[in-house]
C-alpha positions as CSV (number, residue, x, y, z in Angstrom):
1,X,12.6,7.3,11.4
2,X,12.8,7.3,7.5
3,X,12.1,4.1,5.6
4,X,12.5,2.8,2.1
5,X,9.1,1.4,1.4
6,X,9.6,0.0,-2.1
7,X,12.3,-2.7,-2.5
8,X,12.5,-6.1,-4.2
9,X,14.5,-9.2,-3.4
10,X,15.0,-12.6,-4.8
11,X,11.5,-13.4,-3.7
12,X,10.5,-11.8,-7.0
13,X,12.7,-10.2,-9.7
14,X,15.4,-8.6,-7.5
15,X,18.9,-9.9,-7.3
16,X,19.5,-9.4,-3.6
17,X,18.3,-12.0,-1.0
18,X,15.8,-10.6,1.5
19,X,18.1,-11.3,4.4
20,X,20.6,-8.7,3.0
21,X,18.2,-5.8,2.5
22,X,17.9,-4.8,6.2
23,X,21.6,-4.5,6.4
24,X,21.7,-2.3,3.3
25,X,18.9,-0.2,4.8
26,X,20.7,0.3,8.1
27,X,23.8,1.4,6.3
28,X,21.8,4.0,4.5
29,X,20.4,5.3,7.8
30,X,16.9,3.8,7.3
31,X,15.1,2.7,10.4
32,X,12.2,1.1,8.5
33,X,12.1,-1.1,5.4
34,X,9.4,-2.7,3.2
35,X,10.4,-5.6,1.1
36,X,7.6,-5.3,-1.4
37,X,8.1,-8.2,-3.8
38,X,5.7,-8.6,-6.8
39,X,2.5,-10.6,-6.1
40,X,4.4,-12.3,-3.3
41,X,3.3,-13.6,0.1
42,X,6.9,-14.6,0.8
43,X,8.0,-11.0,1.4
44,X,5.0,-10.5,3.7
45,X,5.8,-13.6,5.7
46,X,9.5,-12.7,5.9
47,X,8.6,-9.4,7.6
48,X,6.2,-11.0,10.1
49,X,8.8,-13.6,11.0
50,X,11.6,-11.1,11.2
51,X,10.1,-7.9,12.6
52,X,13.5,-6.4,13.2
53,X,16.8,-7.2,11.4
54,X,20.1,-5.3,11.9
55,X,18.3,-2.7,13.9
56,X,15.8,-2.0,11.0
57,X,12.1,-2.6,11.4
58,X,10.5,-4.5,8.6
59,X,7.0,-3.5,7.4
60,X,5.1,-6.4,5.8
61,X,4.4,-5.5,2.2
62,X,3.8,-6.8,-1.4
63,X,3.4,-5.0,-4.7
64,X,0.4,-6.4,-6.4
65,X,-0.1,-6.3,-10.2
66,X,-3.4,-5.3,-11.8
67,X,-4.5,-4.3,-15.3
68,X,-6.4,-1.2,-16.3
69,X,-8.3,-2.8,-19.2
70,X,-9.9,0.5,-20.2
71,X,-6.5,2.0,-21.0
72,X,-4.5,-1.1,-21.7
73,X,-1.9,-0.6,-19.0
74,X,-0.5,-2.5,-16.1
75,X,-0.9,-1.0,-12.6
76,X,1.1,-1.6,-9.5
77,X,-0.4,-1.2,-6.1
78,X,1.7,-1.4,-2.9
79,X,0.0,-3.2,-0.1
80,X,1.3,-2.6,3.5
81,X,0.6,-4.7,6.6
82,X,-1.7,-7.2,4.9
83,X,-2.9,-10.2,6.9
84,X,-1.1,-13.5,6.1
85,X,-4.4,-14.9,5.0
86,X,-5.7,-17.5,2.6
87,X,-7.0,-14.9,0.2
88,X,-3.5,-13.4,-0.3
89,X,-1.9,-16.9,-0.4
90,X,-4.3,-18.1,-3.1
91,X,-3.8,-15.0,-5.2
92,X,0.0,-15.2,-4.9
93,X,0.0,-18.9,-5.8
94,X,-2.2,-18.3,-8.9
95,X,-0.1,-15.4,-10.1
96,X,3.0,-17.5,-9.6
97,X,1.5,-20.2,-11.8
98,X,0.4,-17.8,-14.5
99,X,3.7,-16.1,-14.6
100,X,5.7,-19.3,-14.6
101,X,3.7,-20.7,-17.5
102,X,4.1,-17.6,-19.6
103,X,7.9,-17.2,-19.0
104,X,8.5,-21.0,-19.5
105,X,6.9,-20.7,-22.9
106,X,9.2,-17.8,-23.7
107,X,12.1,-19.9,-22.5
108,X,11.2,-22.8,-24.9
109,X,11.1,-20.4,-27.8
110,X,14.4,-18.8,-26.8
111,X,16.1,-22.1,-26.6
112,X,15.2,-22.5,-30.3
113,X,16.7,-19.1,-31.1
114,X,19.8,-19.2,-28.9
115,X,21.8,-22.4,-28.4
116,X,23.7,-20.9,-25.4
117,X,20.5,-20.4,-23.4
118,X,19.2,-23.1,-21.1
119,X,16.0,-22.8,-19.1
120,X,17.5,-24.6,-16.2
121,X,19.9,-21.7,-15.6
122,X,17.1,-19.2,-15.4
123,X,15.2,-21.4,-13.0
124,X,18.3,-21.5,-10.8
125,X,18.2,-17.7,-10.5
126,X,14.5,-18.0,-9.7
127,X,14.8,-20.6,-6.9
128,X,13.8,-18.2,-4.1
129,X,10.6,-16.9,-5.6
130,X,8.6,-20.0,-6.6
131,X,8.0,-18.7,-10.1
132,X,10.0,-17.3,-13.1
133,X,10.5,-13.7,-14.3
134,X,11.9,-12.2,-17.4
135,X,14.7,-10.8,-15.3
136,X,16.0,-14.4,-14.7
137,X,16.0,-15.1,-18.4
138,X,18.0,-11.9,-19.1
139,X,20.5,-12.7,-16.4
140,X,21.4,-15.8,-18.2
141,X,21.9,-14.0,-21.5
142,X,23.8,-11.1,-19.9
143,X,26.3,-13.3,-18.1
144,X,27.3,-14.9,-21.5
145,X,27.6,-11.6,-23.3
146,X,24.5,-12.2,-25.3
147,X,22.7,-9.1,-24.1
148,X,23.5,-5.4,-23.8
149,X,22.4,-5.3,-20.2
150,X,19.2,-6.2,-18.4
151,X,16.5,-4.1,-20.1
152,X,18.0,-2.6,-23.2
153,X,17.8,-3.4,-26.9
154,X,18.0,-7.2,-26.6
155,X,15.3,-7.2,-23.9
156,X,13.1,-5.0,-26.1
157,X,13.6,-7.3,-29.1
158,X,12.6,-10.4,-27.0
159,X,10.0,-9.0,-24.5
160,X,9.1,-5.5,-25.6
161,X,5.4,-4.6,-25.9
162,X,5.4,-1.3,-27.8
163,X,6.0,-0.2,-30.6
164,X,6.8,-3.7,-31.7
165,X,5.9,-6.8,-29.8
166,X,8.9,-8.9,-28.6
167,X,9.5,-12.1,-30.5
168,X,9.1,-14.4,-27.5
169,X,6.8,-12.3,-25.3
170,X,4.1,-14.2,-23.4
171,X,2.1,-12.3,-20.7
172,X,0.2,-13.7,-17.8
173,X,-3.4,-12.7,-17.3
174,X,-3.7,-10.0,-14.6
175,X,-6.7,-9.2,-12.4
176,X,-8.6,-5.9,-12.7
177,X,-7.7,-2.9,-10.6
178,X,-10.9,-3.2,-8.6
179,X,-10.2,-6.9,-7.9
180,X,-6.8,-6.1,-6.5
181,X,-8.1,-3.3,-4.4
182,X,-10.9,-5.6,-3.1
183,X,-8.2,-8.2,-2.2
184,X,-6.2,-5.6,-0.3
185,X,-9.3,-4.7,1.7
186,X,-10.0,-8.4,2.4
187,X,-6.4,-8.7,3.7
188,X,-7.0,-5.6,5.8
189,X,-3.9,-3.9,4.2
190,X,-3.1,-0.3,3.3
191,X,-3.4,0.4,-0.5
192,X,-0.9,2.8,-2.1
193,X,-0.8,3.4,-5.8
194,X,2.8,2.8,-6.9
195,X,4.8,5.1,-9.4
196,X,1.9,6.4,-11.5
197,X,4.3,7.8,-14.1
198,X,5.7,4.4,-15.0
199,X,2.5,3.0,-16.5
200,X,0.9,6.4,-17.4
201,X,-1.7,5.9,-14.6
202,X,-2.4,9.5,-13.7
203,X,-5.9,9.4,-15.2
204,X,-6.6,6.2,-13.2
205,X,-5.1,7.8,-10.1
206,X,-7.5,10.7,-10.3
207,X,-10.5,8.3,-10.6
208,X,-9.4,6.0,-7.8
209,X,-8.6,8.9,-5.5
210,X,-12.0,10.6,-6.1
211,X,-13.8,7.3,-5.5
212,X,-12.0,6.9,-2.2
213,X,-10.3,3.6,-3.3
214,X,-6.8,4.5,-2.3
215,X,-5.2,5.1,1.1
216,X,-2.1,6.7,-0.4
217,X,0.1,7.5,-3.4
218,X,3.8,6.9,-4.0
219,X,5.2,10.3,-4.9
220,X,8.9,9.9,-4.2
221,X,9.9,7.4,-6.9
222,X,12.8,7.7,-9.3
223,X,10.6,7.4,-12.4
224,X,7.8,9.7,-11.4
225,X,7.9,12.8,-13.5
226,X,8.1,16.2,-11.8
227,X,4.7,17.2,-13.3
228,X,3.1,14.0,-11.9
229,X,4.7,14.5,-8.5
230,X,3.3,18.0,-8.3
231,X,-0.2,16.9,-9.1
232,X,0.0,13.9,-6.8
233,X,1.1,16.3,-4.0
234,X,-1.9,18.5,-4.6
235,X,-4.2,15.4,-4.6
236,X,-2.7,14.0,-1.5
237,X,-3.3,17.3,0.4
238,X,-6.8,17.6,-0.9
239,X,-7.8,14.1,0.0
240,X,-5.6,13.6,3.0
241,X,-3.8,10.7,1.5
242,X,-0.7,9.0,2.8
243,X,2.5,9.9,0.9
244,X,5.2,7.3,0.4
245,X,8.6,7.0,-1.3
246,X,11.0,4.3,-2.2
247,X,13.8,3.4,-4.5
248,X,12.1,0.4,-6.2
249,X,15.4,-1.3,-5.5
250,X,16.1,-4.4,-7.7
251,X,19.8,-4.8,-7.1
252,X,21.7,-5.5,-10.3
253,X,18.4,-6.4,-12.1
254,X,17.9,-2.9,-13.5
255,X,19.3,-0.4,-16.0
256,X,19.8,2.4,-13.5
257,X,21.0,1.1,-10.1
258,X,19.8,2.9,-7.0
259,X,21.0,1.9,-3.5
260,X,18.5,1.2,-0.8
261,X,17.5,4.4,1.0
262,X,18.2,6.8,-1.9
263,X,14.5,7.7,-1.7
264,X,12.4,7.3,1.4
265,X,9.1,7.7,3.2
266,X,9.0,10.2,6.1
267,X,8.4,8.9,9.7
268,X,5.0,10.6,10.1
269,X,3.7,8.9,7.0
270,X,5.1,5.5,8.2
271,X,3.2,6.1,11.4
272,X,0.0,6.8,9.5
273,X,0.3,3.6,7.5
274,X,0.7,1.6,10.8
275,X,-2.1,3.4,12.5
276,X,-4.5,2.8,9.6
277,X,-3.5,-0.9,9.4
278,X,-4.1,-1.4,13.1
279,X,-7.5,0.3,12.9
280,X,-8.5,-2.4,10.3
281,X,-7.4,-5.4,12.3
């Protein structure tokens, strides 16, 4: 009963509609799937409304964005089986508003720099998600041959953060890590720290694990380093944490495509997630 527990659809910055992902998961031999779109209640509701598609069981999920202000890094936390509740809805709506305002400002500036770019075309790519992502902007540039891919040199020149800030970068305000973990607890979900290597979050991971703030860690992720995976495995054993894995699938909106199911979560860990979620309901 393996499952890919980290995927994205057009409900956020993926290129594949949510309706297609269960079919892809089934083709890869997955029996479980989590569509974990960024700061989205839409992926959660899709799973509750469609508990089984193409023979694949859907696990309600979202990937929530926090900010580690002490270390100046974003942090992603996967939330499994949250309630479809007002707290999560309000958070998702507010993050959608902040993100849309930030990226629309980037679009206005890009229109001044690039006569081929039109904000309306980016918004058409974003019609399923209720907000706007940098991925939608890059899709417009890429389709007209104005970019070297999704997240390469052109992306860095426009939206990069380090070592040089991108010329049109505007970033929404993110909530603190503790605020997001409190939200997950309010929603009675299961909190799993996503891909610690991506945002250099191992120091934070150690702190959160020691404080008992996490239910699990995502170890099997394509961008986690071997060193971090080794340490996370030790920590998971020491603290009896749930261990998850997933592809972080974004369809074509990526530099390195990985098909659904290329990485997965074992069935015993999926059972632990469900049991823990049920105990909190």
